[in-house]
C-alpha positions in Angstrom: 5.8 -44.6 -10.0 2.7 -42.5 -9.4 4.6 -40.2 -7.1 7.3 -39.7 -9.7 4.6 -38.8 -12.3 3.0 -36.3 -10.0 6.3 -34.7 -9.2 7.2 -34.5 -12.9 3.7 -32.9 -13.6 4.3 -30.4 -10.9 7.7 -29.5 -12.3 6.3 -29.1 -15.8 3.5 -26.9 -14.6 5.9 -24.8 -12.5 8.3 -24.4 -15.5 5.4 -23.4 -17.7 4.3 -20.8 -15.2 7.8 -19.4 -15.0 8.1 -19.3 -18.8 4.7 -17.5 -19.0 5.9 -14.9 -16.5 9.1 -14.4 -18.3 7.1 -13.7 -21.5 4.9 -11.0 -20.0 5.4 -7.4 -21.2 6.2 -4.9 -18.5 2.6 -3.5 -18.5 1.2 -7.1 -18.4 3.3 -7.9 -15.5 2.4 -4.8 -13.5 -1.3 -5.2 -14.3 -1.1 -8.7 -12.9 0.8 -7.8 -9.8 -1.0 -4.5 -9.2 -4.4 -6.1 -9.5 -3.7 -8.4 -6.5 -1.6 -5.6 -4.7 -4.3 -3.0 -4.9 -7.1 -5.5 -4.1 -5.3 -6.5 -0.9 -4.5 -2.9 0.0 -8.1 -1.8 -0.5 -9.2 -4.6 1.9 -7.2 -3.2 4.8 -7.1 0.5 3.8 -10.6 1.3 2.4 -11.0 3.9 5.3 -7.4 5.2 4.9 -6.5 3.9 8.4 -4.4 0.8 7.7 -1.4 0.4 9.9 2.0 0.7 8.3 2.7 -2.9 9.3 -0.4 -4.2 7.5 0.7 -2.3 4.4 4.3 -3.6 4.7 3.0 -7.2 4.9 1.0 -6.7 1.6 4.0 -5.0 -0.1 6.4 -7.7 1.0 4.0 -10.5 -0.3 2.7 -8.9 -3.5 5.2 -6.4 -4.7 8.7 -7.2 -3.3 9.1 -10.5 -5.3 8.9 -8.3 -8.5 11.5 -5.7 -7.3 15.1 -6.0 -8.5 16.6 -5.7 -5.1 20.2 -6.5 -6.2 20.1 -3.8 -9.0 18.7 -1.2 -6.7 21.2 -2.1 -3.9 24.2 -1.8 -6.3 22.8 1.6 -7.6 22.4 2.8 -4.0 26.1 1.9 -3.4 27.3 3.9 -6.2 31.1 4.3 -6.1 31.2 2.4 -2.7 30.6 -0.9 -4.5 34.3 -1.2 -5.0 35.9 -3.2 -2.3 32.7 -4.4 -0.6 32.9 -8.0 0.5 30.3 -10.7 0.0 29.0 -10.7 3.6 28.6 -6.9 3.5 26.8 -7.1 0.2 24.4 -9.7 1.5 23.6 -7.6 4.6 23.3 -4.3 2.5 20.9 -6.0 0.1 18.8 -7.3 3.0 18.8 -3.8 4.6 17.7 -2.3 1.3 14.9 -4.8 0.9 13.7 -3.9 4.4 13.9 -0.2 3.7 12.1 -0.4 0.3 9.3 -2.5 1.8 8.6 0.3 4.3 9.1 3.0 1.8 6.7 1.5 -0.8 4.2 0.7 2.0 4.2 4.4 2.9 3.9 5.5 -0.7 0.9 3.3 -1.2 -0.9 4.5 2.0 -2.8 7.0 -0.2 -4.5 4.1 -2.0 -8.0 3.3 -0.5 -9.6 1.5 -3.4 -9.6 4.2 -6.2 -9.5 3.3 -9.9 -6.1 2.5 -11.3 -5.2 3.2 -14.9 -2.2 1.7 -16.6 -0.8 3.1 -19.9 1.0 0.8 -22.3 4.7 0.4 -21.4 7.3 2.7 -23.1 10.5 0.8 -23.8 13.9 2.4 -24.2 14.8 0.8 -27.5 16.4 -2.6 -27.0 18.1 -1.5 -23.8 16.0 -3.9 -21.6 14.5 -0.9 -19.7 10.8 0.2 -19.7 8.5 2.6 -18.0 4.8 1.9 -17.1 2.8 5.0 -16.3 0.0 4.6 -13.8 -2.6 6.9 -12.4 -4.7 6.4 -9.3 -7.9 8.4 -9.9 -9.3 10.3 -7.0 -13.0 11.3 -7.0 -12.2 14.2 -4.6 -9.0 15.4 -5.8 -6.2 15.2 -8.4 -5.0 11.9 -9.8 -1.8 10.4 -8.3 0.8 9.6 -10.8 3.0 6.6 -10.3 5.6 5.5 -12.9 7.1 2.1 -12.5 10.5 1.7 -14.0 11.5 -1.8 -15.0 14.5 -3.7 -16.3 14.7 -7.0 -18.1 16.7 -9.8 -16.5 18.8 -12.4 -18.3 15.8 -14.9 -18.2 13.7 -12.2 -20.0 11.5 -11.5 -17.0 10.8 -7.9 -16.0 11.4 -6.5 -12.5 10.8 -3.1 -11.0 13.8 -1.1 -10.0 12.2 2.3 -9.3 8.9 3.9 -8.5 8.5 7.6 -9.5 5.7 9.0 -7.3 4.5 12.5 -8.3 7.6 13.1 -10.3 10.0 12.1 -7.5 12.2 9.0 -8.2 12.5 7.1 -5.0 15.7 5.5 -6.2 17.5 8.8 -7.2 16.4 10.6 -4.0 17.7 7.8 -1.8 20.9 7.1 -3.9 22.4 10.6 -3.3 21.5 10.3 0.4 23.1 6.7 0.8 26.2 7.5 -1.1 26.9 10.6 1.0 26.0 8.8 4.2 28.4 5.9 3.4 31.1 8.5 2.8 30.3 10.2 6.2 29.8 7.3 8.5 30.7 4.1 6.8 28.8 1.2 5.2 28.2 -0.8 8.4 26.4 2.2 10.0 24.3 2.7 6.9 23.3 -0.9 6.8 22.1 -0.6 10.4 20.3 2.6 9.7 18.4 1.1 6.7 17.6 -2.1 8.7 16.1 0.0 11.5 13.7 2.1 9.3 
């Protein structure tokens, strides 16, 4: 009976934690995630010499659970989403996750422990989309602007679907390239290319 009570208590705590996460505003979520993300990055990159593998491991652990991989993947497919089978979709989503982990790790290589400022989220009406503007303050140079774009899931939790670094949307830039590449060489080749990066 004690084991059952313990299990029930764990389930209640887990459910309460999920509910609390779902209730976070976009800026609260990002501040929570970024606090741990930037702390871990500063630990390995304080001298600006972290390996991309170290950075990718941190991004995979701290940031990727908060990225809306399916939404990003379907955006990248564009018109090619029609006719895709379940197995291809699964492989494509996995390849996109691998690619994004490396891309975000590379984008965050400039962070070596600088101060990070979050502005309050700007929501686009009741559309379920929001933007959180962030600045990484450099003592010896201009601030680095990062805008995190988020969308709200059915469970009311917020997930990032794009990062705009210095005015360049990583999603938009890659979407044009991927759609054209699929037209040129086919989906399977693009899946292999994204998985290899």
